Backbone as CSV, one residue per row, in Angstrom:
resi,resn,N_x,N_y,N_z,CA_x,CA_y,CA_z,C_x,C_y,C_z
1,MET,114.478,37.091,24.450,114.674,38.412,25.304,115.785,38.379,26.403
2,SER,115.747,37.078,26.913,116.932,37.128,28.124,118.261,37.217,27.576
3,GLN,118.451,36.866,26.629,119.756,37.343,26.142,120.014,38.874,25.813
4,GLN,119.309,39.599,25.329,119.327,40.681,24.918,119.271,41.499,26.289
5,ALA,118.526,41.571,27.224,118.548,41.899,28.465,118.701,41.108,29.637
6,PRO,119.638,40.647,29.799,119.699,39.590,31.114,119.319,40.230,32.297
7,ASP,119.971,41.624,32.298,119.476,42.077,33.828,118.408,42.943,33.867
8,HIS,117.496,43.085,32.971,116.134,43.492,33.230,115.188,42.742,34.208
9,PRO,114.917,43.430,34.995,113.979,42.879,36.127,113.341,42.008,35.941
10,GLU,112.165,42.079,34.923,111.181,41.137,34.560,111.654,39.966,34.106
11,VAL,113.019,39.848,33.261,113.743,38.801,32.934,114.431,38.196,34.228
12,LEU,114.886,38.682,35.273,115.489,38.018,36.333,114.521,37.389,37.182
13,LEU,113.078,37.902,37.351,112.114,37.648,37.943,111.789,36.161,37.194
14,LEU,111.485,36.145,36.108,111.142,34.919,35.395,112.231,33.945,35.461
15,THR,113.311,34.018,35.466,114.687,33.467,35.606,114.715,32.782,36.685
16,ALA,114.606,33.613,37.877,114.421,33.249,39.439,113.299,32.089,39.329
17,GLN,112.090,32.191,38.905,111.081,31.421,39.152,111.177,30.427,38.421
18,VAL,111.874,30.244,37.158,112.116,28.977,36.391,112.916,28.222,37.148
19,GLN,114.193,28.771,37.697,115.318,28.023,38.464,114.566,27.434,39.688
20,LEU,113.618,28.251,40.445,112.528,27.803,41.570,112.279,26.499,41.360
21,GLU,111.219,26.382,40.042,110.663,25.349,39.806,111.381,24.073,39.450
22,GLN,112.865,24.301,38.966,113.633,23.390,38.598,114.145,22.738,39.696
23,GLY,114.042,23.363,41.023,114.719,23.012,42.301,116.054,23.650,42.214
24,LYS,116.632,24.385,41.549,117.827,24.789,41.398,117.735,26.177,42.661
25,MET,117.962,25.828,43.663,117.492,26.859,44.694,118.567,27.952,44.884
26,SER,119.878,27.742,44.889,121.038,28.366,45.107,121.091,29.584,43.768
27,GLU,120.792,28.807,42.712,120.766,29.580,41.329,119.593,30.761,41.528
28,SER,118.386,30.323,42.014,117.184,31.290,41.992,117.445,32.159,43.116
29,ARG,117.858,31.655,44.077,118.425,32.901,45.431,119.216,33.963,44.731
30,THR,120.136,33.522,44.207,121.101,34.665,43.261,120.358,35.497,42.235
31,THR,119.860,34.948,41.727,118.865,35.495,40.501,117.998,36.623,41.161
32,ALA,117.133,36.178,42.072,116.268,36.810,43.014,116.829,38.211,43.650
33,ASP,117.710,37.958,44.409,118.634,38.817,45.180,119.233,39.768,43.881
34,LYS,119.339,39.546,42.701,119.794,40.510,41.474,118.459,41.238,41.471
35,CYS,117.654,40.685,41.250,116.226,40.918,40.597,116.029,42.430,41.708
36,VAL,115.941,42.143,43.013,115.469,43.117,44.030,116.573,44.139,44.112
37,ALA,117.845,43.967,43.790,118.940,44.719,43.816,118.657,45.786,42.657
38,VAL,118.599,45.366,41.132,118.068,45.823,39.897,116.718,46.790,40.205
39,ASP,115.523,46.375,40.901,114.311,46.798,40.785,113.994,46.688,42.217
40,PRO,114.324,47.365,43.307,113.913,47.263,44.420,112.242,47.463,44.431
41,ASN,111.440,47.994,43.573,110.149,48.104,43.495,109.434,47.389,42.712
42,LEU,109.921,45.914,42.529,109.247,45.054,42.024,108.852,44.046,42.862
43,ALA,107.639,44.240,43.091,107.027,43.357,44.587,107.230,41.747,44.321
44,ASP,107.152,40.981,43.045,106.969,39.948,42.736,108.421,39.219,43.120
45,CYS,109.559,40.207,42.777,110.933,39.688,43.137,111.034,39.604,44.535
46,TRP,110.466,40.488,45.341,110.449,40.138,46.995,109.687,38.943,47.029
47,LEU,108.544,38.717,46.934,107.683,37.650,47.075,108.719,36.071,46.562
48,THR,109.311,36.406,45.392,110.167,34.985,45.063,111.222,34.727,46.209
49,LEU,111.954,35.881,46.647,112.769,35.944,47.268,112.301,35.621,48.773
50,GLY,111.307,35.961,49.173,110.784,35.128,50.322,110.386,33.829,50.673
51,VAL,110.116,33.440,49.319,109.535,31.691,49.412,110.978,31.260,49.332
52,LEU,112.104,31.564,48.827,113.344,30.953,48.604,114.133,30.920,49.997
53,ARG,114.179,32.410,50.631,114.590,32.431,52.223,113.944,31.602,52.715
54,GLN,112.484,31.441,52.815,111.773,30.562,53.690,112.296,29.117,53.448
55,ALA,112.293,28.749,52.285,112.708,27.306,52.076,114.358,27.055,52.439
56,GLY,115.135,27.971,52.633,116.419,27.950,52.941,116.589,28.127,54.698
57,LYS,115.207,28.230,55.232,115.485,28.181,56.559,116.067,29.519,57.108
58,ASP,116.114,30.611,56.205,116.461,31.938,56.752,115.029,32.727,56.889
59,ASP,114.508,32.423,58.095,113.098,33.306,58.438,113.093,34.309,58.795
60,ALA,114.229,35.115,59.117,114.339,36.567,59.343,114.323,37.211,58.013
61,GLY,114.922,36.858,56.981,114.998,37.175,55.485,113.974,37.076,54.846
62,ALA,112.943,35.757,55.088,111.751,35.846,54.650,110.930,36.672,55.168
63,VAL,110.816,36.901,56.254,110.040,37.928,57.212,110.002,39.249,56.345
64,VAL,111.439,40.043,56.017,111.567,41.101,55.571,111.065,41.140,54.008
65,ALA,111.497,39.757,53.385,110.824,40.021,51.956,109.610,39.760,51.574
66,TYR,108.876,39.307,52.439,107.308,38.929,52.480,106.831,40.534,52.695
67,GLU,107.257,41.171,53.929,106.818,42.404,54.212,107.033,43.614,53.212
68,THR,108.166,43.303,52.542,108.560,44.288,51.351,107.530,44.136,50.300
69,TYR,107.074,42.898,50.079,106.358,42.549,48.929,104.716,43.413,49.162
70,LEU,104.453,43.052,50.582,103.199,43.505,51.174,102.981,45.062,50.941
71,LYS,104.541,45.387,51.375,104.162,47.144,51.115,104.272,47.595,49.773
72,LEU,104.612,47.011,48.807,104.648,47.086,47.424,103.356,46.696,46.702
73,ALA,102.899,46.012,47.181,101.597,45.360,46.576,100.693,45.092,47.459
74,PRO,100.043,45.821,48.359,99.253,45.313,49.595,97.960,44.458,49.174
75,THR,97.588,45.042,47.997,96.199,44.151,47.729,96.847,43.231,46.340
76,GLY,98.244,42.944,46.172,98.602,42.165,44.901,98.137,40.756,45.021
77,ARG,98.364,40.140,43.954,97.813,38.725,43.737,97.937,37.665,44.538
78,TYR,99.440,37.758,45.347,99.783,36.904,46.416,99.874,37.521,47.943
79,ALA,99.110,38.626,48.048,98.766,39.245,49.286,98.578,38.279,50.500
80,ARG,97.534,37.532,50.116,97.123,36.763,50.972,98.048,35.448,51.411
81,ASP,98.588,35.214,50.646,99.859,33.787,50.627,100.838,34.519,51.269
82,ALA,101.232,35.696,51.150,102.378,36.171,51.856,102.014,36.800,53.183
83,ASN,100.513,37.070,53.573,100.294,37.345,54.840,100.380,36.017,55.667
84,SER,99.747,35.239,55.003,99.470,33.648,55.765,101.074,33.054,56.147
85,GLN,101.890,33.457,55.190,103.303,32.692,55.427,103.898,33.675,56.510
86,LEU,103.674,35.015,56.443,104.325,35.939,57.729,103.590,35.483,58.831
87,ALA,102.551,35.272,58.908,102.031,34.995,60.334,102.800,33.747,60.793
88,ARG,102.732,32.639,59.825,103.472,31.259,60.081,104.805,31.668,60.734
89,LEU,105.613,32.461,59.897,107.061,32.677,60.472,107.094,33.210,61.814
90,ARG,106.073,34.264,61.869,105.976,35.141,62.995,105.878,33.858,64.410
91,ARG,104.828,33.102,64.069,104.420,31.998,65.401,105.588,31.203,65.514
92,GLY,106.393,30.686,64.474,107.525,29.818,64.775,108.625,30.700,65.426
93,ALA,108.765,31.717,64.873,109.818,32.599,65.748,109.579,33.034,67.322
94,GLY,108.466,33.221,67.230,107.996,33.663,68.648,107.983,32.570,69.573
């Protein structure tokens, strides 16, 4: 499917997650950025982007990404994780 629809948001999400698991942080972040550009309402793209930005020490960017995830999926599967990361980032920033 990824060959037929490389810019499909779900394909981009899965690609970003696989790249993240493989330790390809830069590629994964590029893919996640593209994912949120193609479909800004796909919550899991924002969550993945938050993880990547946090790992890259972009705390402000991570906060925005986690907040967007929570706005789109307030009771989503990873809402608790996103909230706890947000709290940690805000404590660190403050």
